Backbone bond lengths (Angstrom), bond angles and torsions (degrees), N, CA, C in turn:
res aa  C-N    CA-C-N  psi(-1)  N-CA   C-N-CA  omega(-1)  CA-C   N-CA-C  phi
1 X - - - 1.457 - - 1.532 110.64 -
2 X 1.301 116.43 -45.21 1.469 120.09 -177.36 1.519 109.24 -66.52
3 X 1.353 115.67 -39.48 1.488 118.83 176.96 1.515 111.97 -60.88
4 X 1.348 115.49 -45.22 1.475 118.65 179.58 1.512 112.39 -65.67
5 X 1.309 115.49 -38.40 1.491 120.22 178.69 1.530 110.13 -64.58
6 X 1.302 117.44 -38.36 1.478 121.21 -177.77 1.538 112.36 -63.60
7 X 1.317 116.66 -17.29 1.419 121.50 -177.44 1.522 113.66 -91.27
8 X 1.321 116.36 -2.59 1.459 122.43 177.35 1.498 113.20 -83.35
9 X 1.312 118.96 168.26 1.462 121.94 -178.93 1.511 112.51 -67.97
10 X 1.329 118.47 -35.03 1.456 121.32 -179.13 1.487 110.86 -128.79
11 X 1.324 118.06 78.87 1.495 121.66 -172.00 1.489 115.66 -56.26
12 X 1.336 118.44 -40.60 1.471 120.94 -177.96 1.525 111.06 -64.08
13 X 1.318 114.48 -48.16 1.459 120.87 -179.83 1.505 111.85 -65.13
14 X 1.330 116.64 -39.82 1.456 121.33 177.40 1.525 112.44 -65.99
15 X 1.322 116.18 -40.90 1.459 119.98 177.97 1.515 111.99 -62.36
16 X 1.319 115.54 -41.36 1.493 118.95 177.48 1.512 111.02 -57.29
17 X 1.332 116.02 -45.80 1.433 121.04 -179.67 1.517 113.02 -68.35
18 X 1.318 116.01 -36.99 1.452 120.31 179.94 1.539 111.74 -71.27
19 X 1.313 117.45 -31.27 1.444 119.25 177.94 1.549 110.33 -69.30
20 X 1.331 116.67 -32.39 1.458 119.08 172.10 1.511 111.23 -59.70
21 X 1.300 116.71 -42.35 1.450 123.33 178.41 1.540 110.88 -65.24
22 X 1.328 116.57 -42.75 1.468 122.51 -179.55 1.538 108.91 -62.19
23 X 1.311 117.90 -43.33 1.466 121.66 179.59 1.558 109.56 -61.44
24 X 1.322 116.94 -36.58 1.436 121.16 -177.62 1.531 111.79 -68.41
25 X 1.323 119.22 -29.79 1.470 120.86 -176.98 1.519 113.45 -103.94
26 X 1.318 117.71 7.16 1.465 121.85 179.05 1.564 109.14 -53.60
27 X 1.316 114.52 132.04 1.439 118.33 -179.51 1.516 115.48 90.61
28 X 1.337 116.33 -12.44 1.494 118.31 178.89 1.526 107.87 -110.32
29 X 1.319 115.57 81.18 1.454 120.97 -169.86 1.503 113.70 -62.75
30 X 1.375 117.88 -20.54 1.450 118.87 -179.57 1.553 112.51 -58.94
31 X 1.329 115.15 -32.93 1.447 118.11 178.94 1.516 112.44 -74.16
32 X 1.326 117.59 -36.13 1.450 120.78 175.88 1.509 110.53 -66.58
33 X 1.335 118.04 -39.68 1.450 122.58 178.92 1.511 109.66 -63.76
34 X 1.338 117.45 -43.15 1.471 121.96 179.69 1.546 108.86 -56.96
35 X 1.313 119.27 -49.22 1.452 123.31 -178.02 1.542 111.99 -68.42
36 X 1.346 114.49 -38.83 1.467 119.77 -177.74 1.532 110.33 -66.81
37 X 1.354 117.25 -32.84 1.432 120.15 -177.09 1.509 113.50 -94.69
38 X 1.316 116.16 -3.78 1.459 121.86 178.13 1.526 111.28 -132.64
39 X 1.348 114.14 82.86 1.481 118.66 -174.66 1.529 110.15 -61.53
40 X 1.315 118.97 -31.69 1.462 120.29 178.85 1.534 111.07 -62.55
41 X 1.337 116.48 -40.89 1.485 120.17 177.60 1.504 111.14 -64.62
42 X 1.347 116.37 -38.99 1.503 120.65 178.67 1.522 109.21 -63.05
43 X 1.296 117.26 -43.91 1.472 121.10 -179.24 1.554 110.32 -64.99
44 X 1.327 116.61 -41.77 1.439 121.60 177.37 1.544 109.52 -59.67
45 X 1.347 114.90 -43.54 1.470 119.33 -178.00 1.546 110.15 -63.43
46 X 1.319 114.93 -44.94 1.494 118.56 -179.56 1.546 109.95 -64.28
47 X 1.327 117.09 -42.58 1.459 120.62 179.68 1.521 111.07 -61.04
48 X 1.314 118.18 -47.35 1.443 120.51 -178.47 1.495 112.41 -67.31
49 X 1.343 117.95 -38.87 1.474 121.35 177.53 1.538 111.03 -69.36
50 X 1.325 118.16 -30.46 1.455 120.10 176.70 1.520 110.78 -68.81
51 X 1.337 117.18 -30.21 1.421 120.71 -176.51 1.499 114.44 -90.22
52 X 1.361 115.91 -22.15 1.461 119.43 -172.42 1.540 113.45 -146.75
53 X 1.305 120.02 114.48 1.494 118.96 174.01 1.526 111.34 -65.84
54 X 1.332 117.87 -27.10 1.462 120.64 177.22 1.512 110.93 -61.74
55 X 1.340 117.48 -43.33 1.476 121.58 179.47 1.508 110.78 -61.27
56 X 1.304 118.14 -43.16 1.481 120.42 -177.09 1.523 109.12 -65.47
57 X 1.301 119.41 -39.65 1.461 121.81 178.24 1.540 112.28 -68.53
58 X 1.351 113.12 -39.86 1.465 119.98 -177.30 1.535 108.89 -63.52
59 X 1.318 117.75 -45.30 1.458 120.25 -178.32 1.527 111.88 -71.82
60 X 1.366 116.37 -33.64 1.442 119.34 178.08 1.519 109.94 -65.09
61 X 1.331 118.08 -34.58 1.489 121.50 177.44 1.494 111.87 -72.54
62 X 1.318 117.22 -29.57 1.540 121.62 -174.88 1.520 109.70 -136.05
63 X 1.328 117.79 66.94 1.483 118.66 -178.39 1.524 114.10 -61.93
64 X 1.350 117.38 -12.97 1.461 119.79 179.89 1.540 110.24 -64.98
65 X 1.317 117.04 -17.97 1.480 119.07 -179.03 1.520 112.88 -86.15
66 X 1.341 117.02 5.04 1.480 119.85 178.50 1.542 110.49 -59.52
67 X 1.291 119.26 -26.21 1.476 121.17 177.74 1.535 110.18 -55.51
68 X 1.279 119.00 -27.90 1.465 121.85 -179.26 1.514 112.18 -62.41
69 X 1.320 117.02 -21.14 1.471 121.65 -176.85 1.521 112.12 -82.42
70 X 1.305 117.00 -9.93 1.466 119.83 -173.18 1.521 113.04 -71.99
71 X 1.306 117.51 -30.12 1.473 120.33 -176.14 1.525 110.55 -126.50
72 X 1.359 117.26 105.09 1.457 121.97 -177.34 1.548 110.71 -61.55
73 X 1.345 117.57 -24.98 1.487 118.82 -176.90 1.530 109.68 -66.79
74 X 1.327 118.95 -33.73 1.465 120.19 178.88 1.512 110.34 -93.27
75 X 1.343 117.93 -31.83 1.448 121.10 -179.63 1.518 111.81 -58.96
76 X 1.335 116.94 -40.25 1.444 122.06 -174.67 1.531 111.45 -105.90
77 X 1.314 116.34 15.44 1.467 120.43 178.90 1.504 111.24 -139.02
78 X 1.316 117.71 74.09 1.482 120.66 -177.33 1.512 110.51 -63.18
79 X 1.365 117.54 149.48 1.456 122.50 -176.57 1.520 109.92 -72.27
80 X 1.364 113.96 165.24 1.464 118.57 175.18 1.517 109.07 -80.26
81 X 1.339 116.18 -179.99 1.497 120.17 -172.08 1.514 109.85 -60.78
82 X 1.336 119.24 -46.55 1.482 120.46 -175.55 1.501 110.48 -67.49
83 X 1.312 117.50 -37.03 1.497 121.46 177.80 1.528 110.33 -66.90
84 X 1.299 116.39 -37.72 1.441 121.89 178.43 1.552 110.28 -62.61
85 X 1.332 116.08 -48.99 1.441 120.60 179.78 1.521 111.03 -61.03
86 X 1.340 117.06 -43.19 1.428 121.60 -176.88 1.575 110.74 -66.61
87 X 1.282 115.62 -40.04 1.481 121.33 -178.37 1.541 108.46 -62.70
88 X 1.350 117.41 -44.39 1.483 117.94 179.96 1.530 110.51 -68.24
89 X 1.316 117.68 -38.59 1.447 120.58 178.51 1.507 111.12 -60.51
90 X 1.333 116.75 -43.87 1.458 121.37 -179.58 1.533 112.37 -62.71
91 X 1.338 114.47 -40.89 1.466 119.62 179.91 1.546 111.08 -64.74
92 X 1.317 116.80 -39.99 1.439 119.63 -178.21 1.546 112.25 -73.84
93 X 1.315 116.86 -24.57 1.442 119.44 177.78 1.522 113.66 -65.70
94 X 1.350 115.46 -19.97 1.451 120.61 179.89 1.542 113.35 -81.13
95 X 1.328 115.58 -5.98 1.459 121.10 -174.98 1.527 109.65 -110.26
96 X 1.334 116.76 132.17 1.505 119.29 177.48 1.557 111.12 -53.19
97 X 1.312 115.42 140.35 1.461 121.18 -175.81 1.522 112.50 -64.90
98 X 1.347 118.17 -20.68 1.442 120.70 -178.75 1.547 112.70 -93.27
99 X 1.318 117.07 2.74 1.459 120.52 -178.58 1.544 111.48 -101.44
100 X 1.341 113.10 78.38 1.456 119.97 -174.39 1.517 113.41 -59.29
101 X 1.335 115.60 -42.32 1.463 119.33 -177.68 1.527 111.69 -61.57
102 X 1.325 116.09 -43.24 1.468 121.19 179.43 1.544 109.58 -63.60
103 X 1.345 116.92 -42.28 1.438 122.26 178.35 1.538 110.22 -61.39
104 X 1.315 117.93 -44.65 1.442 120.83 -179.80 1.514 111.27 -65.80
105 X 1.356 119.15 -38.73 1.445 121.33 178.30 1.542 110.49 -68.23
106 X 1.322 115.45 -34.11 1.494 120.19 177.87 1.547 109.16 -63.37
107 X 1.296 116.48 -44.72 1.466 119.48 178.42 1.504 111.55 -61.95
108 X 1.333 117.09 -39.88 1.481 121.20 -179.60 1.527 112.42 -67.31
109 X 1.315 115.01 -45.68 1.486 117.93 177.99 1.509 112.89 -63.80
110 X 1.359 115.06 -38.03 1.450 120.19 177.82 1.536 109.53 -62.02
111 X 1.289 117.93 -44.51 1.456 120.35 -179.75 1.554 110.57 -65.40
112 X 1.298 116.13 -44.15 1.473 119.25 -179.59 1.490 113.06 -61.81
113 X 1.359 114.88 -42.23 1.486 120.01 179.43 1.535 111.24 -61.61
114 X 1.339 116.31 -45.67 1.432 119.17 -174.31 1.511 112.69 -77.27
115 X 1.366 115.70 -26.53 1.445 117.72 173.32 1.543 110.02 -65.44
116 X 1.330 116.27 -38.82 1.441 120.98 177.17 1.529 109.96 -63.94
117 X 1.308 116.46 -41.62 1.470 119.21 -179.72 1.533 112.42 -65.46
118 X 1.324 117.27 -40.16 1.447 118.38 -179.82 1.525 110.53 -72.56
119 X 1.383 119.00 -33.13 1.437 122.04 174.38 1.512 111.20 -65.81
120 X 1.309 117.46 -43.23 1.449 122.13 178.66 1.539 109.90 -62.38
121 X 1.315 117.21 -42.58 1.461 121.43 -178.82 1.532 110.39 -68.12
122 X 1.302 118.70 -32.20 1.443 121.64 175.32 1.515 111.53 -72.06
123 X 1.327 116.89 -45.54 1.466 120.96 178.62 1.517 110.87 -61.43
124 X 1.337 116.10 -41.61 1.449 120.65 -178.90 1.504 114.82 -82.57
125 X 1.357 118.12 6.90 1.439 123.63 179.23 1.549 113.29 61.05
126 X 1.339 114.86 27.97 1.448 119.04 175.22 1.525 112.45 -92.53
127 X 1.344 115.48 -13.35 1.446 119.92 -178.74 1.552 108.67 -131.34
128 X 1.359 119.77 117.17 1.455 120.87 179.89 1.497 112.65 -58.14
129 X 1.310 117.08 150.05 1.478 122.82 -176.73 1.513 109.14 -55.47
130 X 1.336 118.09 -40.80 1.490 120.82 -176.61 1.529 112.32 -65.59
131 X 1.354 115.56 -22.65 1.472 120.16 -178.40 1.539 113.15 -87.25
132 X 1.340 115.53 -16.52 1.447 119.38 -176.74 1.508 109.35 -62.36
133 X 1.352 116.92 -49.79 1.499 119.49 179.15 1.509 113.18 -62.01
134 X 1.372 115.91 -34.50 1.474 119.19 176.16 1.537 109.47 -58.54
135 X 1.338 113.75 -49.84 1.466 119.02 -175.89 1.496 112.33 -63.91
136 X 1.331 117.62 -42.95 1.460 122.18 179.27 1.519 111.14 -64.12
137 X 1.362 116.62 -31.18 1.477 120.05 177.80 1.508 109.81 -74.98
138 X 1.356 117.99 -41.21 1.452 120.69 175.23 1.517 111.59 -56.89
139 X 1.332 114.16 -41.62 1.477 121.54 179.54 1.548 110.93 -60.31
140 X 1.321 116.35 -47.51 1.466 121.95 176.99 1.492 111.89 -61.32
141 X 1.365 117.92 -41.63 1.445 121.64 -179.86 1.519 112.49 -63.70
142 X 1.346 116.70 -40.81 1.429 122.08 179.47 1.530 111.57 -65.31
143 X 1.295 114.63 -38.98 1.499 120.67 179.23 1.501 108.93 -71.27
144 X 1.346 118.65 -41.03 1.462 120.52 177.53 1.506 112.00 -60.35
145 X 1.338 115.80 -45.04 1.470 119.35 -177.76 1.529 109.82 -60.18
146 X 1.311 118.10 -43.35 1.456 119.60 -179.46 1.535 112.21 -73.66
147 X 1.340 117.32 -29.59 1.447 119.52 176.36 1.504 110.79 -66.44
148 X 1.309 117.99 -38.56 1.462 122.42 175.03 1.514 110.82 -63.91
149 X 1.337 117.97 -44.40 1.426 122.34 178.39 1.545 112.68 -58.21
150 X 1.313 114.25 -44.74 1.481 119.59 -179.32 1.507 109.81 -64.15
151 X 1.336 116.85 -48.48 1.454 121.05 -178.88 1.531 111.10 -64.09
152 X 1.331 117.13 -38.65 1.459 121.52 -178.31 1.506 110.79 -65.09
153 X 1.355 116.08 -49.30 1.476 119.37 178.79 1.534 111.54 -57.38
154 X 1.326 115.29 -43.20 1.434 120.78 -179.50 1.514 113.45 -58.05
155 X 1.396 115.94 -46.32 1.436 120.76 -177.56 1.527 111.29 -74.16
156 X 1.351 116.24 -39.60 1.499 118.08 -179.71 1.540 109.79 -63.80
157 X 1.353 116.42 -39.09 1.451 118.45 178.27 1.548 112.13 -60.12
158 X 1.298 114.74 -33.91 1.467 120.95 -177.05 1.529 113.68 -84.47
159 X 1.318 114.78 -42.74 1.491 119.75 -171.82 1.528 113.91 -116.51
160 X 1.333 120.89 -10.95 1.438 121.62 -174.80 1.526 111.57 88.09
161 X 1.334 116.77 173.16 1.459 122.63 -178.78 1.503 110.98 -74.37
162 X 1.309 118.42 141.96 1.488 120.31 174.95 1.539 109.51 -76.21
163 X 1.319 115.62 154.50 1.458 120.45 174.83 1.514 107.94 -78.31
164 X 1.327 117.00 111.80 1.455 121.93 -172.26 1.530 112.38 -107.35
165 X 1.307 115.94 146.65 1.452 121.64 176.21 1.546 111.12 -87.03
166 X 1.325 115.46 -14.77 1.475 119.74 -173.87 1.526 111.04 -92.41
167 X 1.338 118.89 125.14 1.475 119.39 176.79 1.477 111.00 -66.22
168 X 1.326 116.59 148.82 1.494 118.60 177.96 1.491 110.48 -69.17
169 X 1.344 114.13 147.99 1.476 120.66 176.54 1.501 109.21 152.53
170 X 1.334 115.48 163.92 1.434 122.35 -179.46 1.505 109.73 -75.55
171 X 1.335 115.21 138.79 1.442 119.28 178.02 1.523 109.70 -138.04
172 X 1.306 118.27 111.00 1.448 123.11 -178.18 1.507 110.11 -82.87
173 X 1.325 117.41 124.54 1.467 121.54 177.21 1.516 106.98 -115.56
174 X 1.311 118.66 120.00 1.453 121.31 -176.20 1.501 114.85 -105.54
175 X 1.333 117.27 32.61 1.473 118.93 -176.52 1.514 112.41 -126.85
176 X 1.298 116.06 38.77 1.447 119.28 177.69 1.511 113.33 83.44
177 X 1.325 118.40 18.38 1.474 121.29 -179.61 1.485 110.98 -116.08
178 X 1.306 116.44 161.17 1.470 121.06 178.97 1.516 106.66 -123.39
179 X 1.325 118.77 123.73 1.453 122.72 -177.68 1.508 111.38 -107.87
180 X 1.307 116.50 155.83 1.462 120.24 -176.63 1.516 109.80 -130.66
181 X 1.336 114.15 127.17 1.462 121.99 -169.91 1.522 111.01 -62.25
182 X 1.368 115.25 126.68 1.444 120.48 170.13 1.489 115.06 70.81
183 X 1.299 121.03 9.57 1.458 122.95 -176.57 1.528 113.31 -105.34
184 X 1.289 116.69 -11.64 1.465 119.56 -178.59 1.508 111.56 62.50
185 X 1.336 116.60 33.15 1.478 120.66 -170.23 1.549 108.89 -143.27
186 X 1.302 115.98 139.79 1.481 121.31 178.03 1.499 111.76 -141.55
187 X 1.283 115.70 150.11 1.483 121.31 170.70 1.520 107.34 -110.23
188 X 1.338 116.82 124.58 1.409 122.27 178.91 1.548 108.34 -102.62
189 X 1.289 118.43 119.11 1.428 121.69 179.23 1.495 112.83 -85.41
190 X 1.333 117.08 125.79 1.468 124.77 175.42 1.533 106.82 -105.14
191 X 1.343 114.79 176.83 1.458 120.82 172.01 1.525 111.14 58.63
192 X 1.323 115.47 -137.33 1.472 120.18 -174.82 1.513 110.52 -73.89
193 X 1.326 118.82 -27.01 1.442 118.54 175.68 1.517 109.98 -67.09
194 X 1.331 118.25 -49.38 1.478 121.01 178.93 1.516 112.67 -65.32
195 X 1.313 117.53 -30.31 1.444 122.44 -178.76 1.512 115.40 -88.14
196 X 1.369 116.40 2.04 1.475 122.90 -178.43 1.559 108.85 56.59
197 X 1.315 115.04 49.02 1.473 121.59 -176.47 1.535 112.05 -131.23
198 X 1.303 117.08 25.73 1.472 118.48 -177.31 1.509 112.45 -63.13
199 X 1.332 115.70 144.29 1.451 122.68 171.89 1.530 110.44 -109.42
200 X 1.346 115.06 -177.78 1.462 117.84 -175.08 1.531 113.13 -63.21
201 X 1.354 117.20 -31.22 1.445 119.43 -176.47 1.517 112.30 -113.36
202 X 1.305 119.79 19.41 1.441 122.17 -175.15 1.542 111.00 -70.42
203 X 1.327 116.65 144.82 1.445 120.25 168.74 1.519 108.83 -90.66
204 X 1.346 116.80 176.81 1.432 121.55 -175.13 1.526 109.45 -112.11
205 X 1.315 117.18 114.71 1.475 123.28 173.89 1.539 108.30 -91.45
206 X 1.311 114.04 116.44 1.492 117.31 -169.71 1.552 110.36 -138.37
207 X 1.302 112.88 155.68 1.460 121.40 166.76 1.527 107.39 -127.97
208 X 1.293 115.48 135.64 1.484 121.29 176.71 1.540 107.87 -99.31
209 X 1.343 114.98 134.60 1.465 120.95 174.51 1.481 110.49 -125.67
210 X 1.344 115.82 142.03 1.473 118.39 173.48 1.504 109.01 -133.84
211 X 1.355 115.14 155.96 1.470 122.30 -176.74 1.506 106.65 -125.53
212 X 1.348 116.60 92.17 1.450 121.08 179.76 1.525 110.42 -158.25
213 X 1.241 118.31 159.38 1.478 124.49 175.95 1.529 106.50 -73.14
214 X 1.321 116.56 116.36 1.486 121.57 -179.04 1.538 110.90 -55.77
215 X 1.285 119.14 -30.49 1.465 122.98 -175.58 1.570 112.89 -94.86
216 X 1.329 114.18 -3.61 1.478 115.84 174.09 1.497 110.62 -72.77
217 X 1.337 115.59 164.99 1.436 122.41 -176.34 1.505 111.42 -120.68
218 X 1.349 117.82 151.25 1.458 121.65 174.62 1.521 108.95 -72.03
219 X 1.331 115.33 166.16 1.467 120.96 -169.54 1.501 114.01 -99.02
220 X 1.357 118.33 4.03 1.469 119.13 -175.61 1.542 111.68 -88.99
221 X 1.379 113.67 178.25 1.410 120.52 178.91 1.541 111.70 -64.70
222 X 1.341 116.35 -37.63 1.476 120.54 176.15 1.538 108.84 -97.98
223 X 1.299 114.57 66.41 1.468 123.62 -173.56 1.517 111.19 -65.65
224 X 1.336 115.82 137.98 1.448 122.75 171.81 1.518 109.70 -135.04
225 X 1.332 118.18 161.84 1.450 118.20 -178.02 1.549 110.82 -73.35
226 X 1.315 115.16 158.47 1.445 121.09 -174.73 1.506 112.02 -57.05
227 X 1.319 117.69 -43.47 1.430 122.99 -177.05 1.542 109.86 -57.37
228 X 1.312 116.27 -47.23 1.496 122.12 178.55 1.509 110.42 -63.59
229 X 1.326 116.60 -39.13 1.457 121.69 179.67 1.506 111.53 -59.27
230 X 1.326 116.49 -50.35 1.471 120.43 -178.09 1.509 113.61 -71.83
231 X 1.350 115.61 -30.75 1.473 118.83 174.51 1.528 109.50 -64.68
232 X 1.315 116.38 -43.53 1.480 118.82 179.07 1.567 110.59 -69.27
233 X 1.317 115.54 -33.19 1.473 118.64 176.27 1.520 109.68 -59.20
234 X 1.341 116.76 -47.55 1.464 121.20 178.20 1.521 112.27 -60.02
235 X 1.312 115.49 -43.57 1.434 121.65 -179.39 1.546 110.38 -62.32
236 X 1.292 116.82 -43.60 1.469 120.53 -179.02 1.552 110.67 -65.54
237 X 1.354 115.71 -41.15 1.452 117.38 176.85 1.525 112.89 -61.72
238 X 1.295 117.84 -40.47 1.480 121.15 176.43 1.491 110.00 -64.03
239 X 1.345 117.83 -39.68 1.470 120.76 178.68 1.514 109.79 -62.70
240 X 1.285 117.37 -46.51 1.486 120.78 -179.15 1.513 110.19 -59.04
241 X 1.319 117.22 -37.92 1.462 121.38 -178.26 1.542 113.91 -75.34
242 X 1.357 115.65 -41.45 1.449 118.37 -167.82 1.542 115.14 -107.81
243 X 1.309 118.49 -9.53 1.467 119.27 -179.46 1.508 112.97 -64.74
244 X 1.303 117.77 144.98 1.441 122.98 -179.85 1.533 107.64 -87.92
245 X 1.360 117.74 120.57 1.459 122.17 176.32 1.516 107.00 -120.54
246 X 1.308 116.81 -173.76 1.474 121.88 177.61 1.483 111.48 -60.60
247 X 1.353 118.16 -22.95 1.466 122.00 179.41 1.509 112.11 -103.52
248 X 1.325 117.90 16.22 1.438 121.56 174.93 1.550 112.13 90.89
249 X 1.302 115.88 -155.27 1.451 121.01 176.26 1.530 110.33 -110.86
250 X 1.315 115.71 166.37 1.492 119.63 177.78 1.538 111.13 -91.65
251 X 1.302 116.37 -62.64 1.452 121.46 -177.78 1.498 111.24 -145.78
252 X 1.301 118.19 147.25 1.439 122.66 163.82 1.541 106.35 -77.85
253 X 1.371 116.20 138.80 1.448 118.57 -176.61 1.549 108.50 -118.88
254 X 1.329 115.10 146.70 1.454 119.83 175.77 1.532 107.66 -125.57
255 X 1.346 114.78 108.24 1.447 121.64 -177.20 1.531 109.97 -107.77
256 X 1.308 119.51 16.67 1.451 122.15 -174.05 1.530 113.53 -87.57
257 X 1.331 117.69 0.21 1.446 119.62 -175.58 1.495 112.71 -65.76
258 X 1.342 116.35 -43.48 1.473 122.32 177.32 1.496 107.50 -136.52
259 X 1.324 119.89 87.31 1.478 121.59 -173.97 1.541 113.16 -57.39
260 X 1.308 117.27 -27.41 1.490 119.88 -177.50 1.534 112.20 -77.80
């Protein structure tokens, strides 16, 4: 570690940041073994920490993402929007649908890994500054889409499908919103989310919309009215995003823009 640190531009500053990381992983030898057996990953870690205090803190909070340092080809080459969405979908398919905690941790690790990749790409000048906010917004959109799917399946399993006025089918919305097929539900992004300007620490300013008869009822054995169904759907989405798990939180959310 000291040898790798000495090769950076600012060894003393880098060592200070690296020691913070070392303190965070004390007792978890698997991470020390990974770096000891992969000198390239150790050098990448020292380089990134020397360039960015944010990266050193980010990895210290989530050392599980150290695997991203093993292959520079992927570390400095983040996927496009469709690849990002597909990768998250494939990861969630490996988790039982009734294991909410595992799903939430998967979403968090996915976000942490890709935030490291976009930061590394920015530091290494592989990703133009104007594209960083695009990528961080795509990441949030992919996570939002899967958060809605998880919450939707959970509620439908419990209460059945709501009576919807909206026919099923794909609907493309090109104004900063995310739509979901056949659910009569949409998330509208305001602020930096809607403007495709998210930063590393941005919260999500959102409005939830649904299209259903408030007095209609869901079709399950434990039937509830549509208004209650969609209110609970929104609450579950916010819980998935903001709850503290072993992998931290996903996003802070601001739903105060249009309380109604």
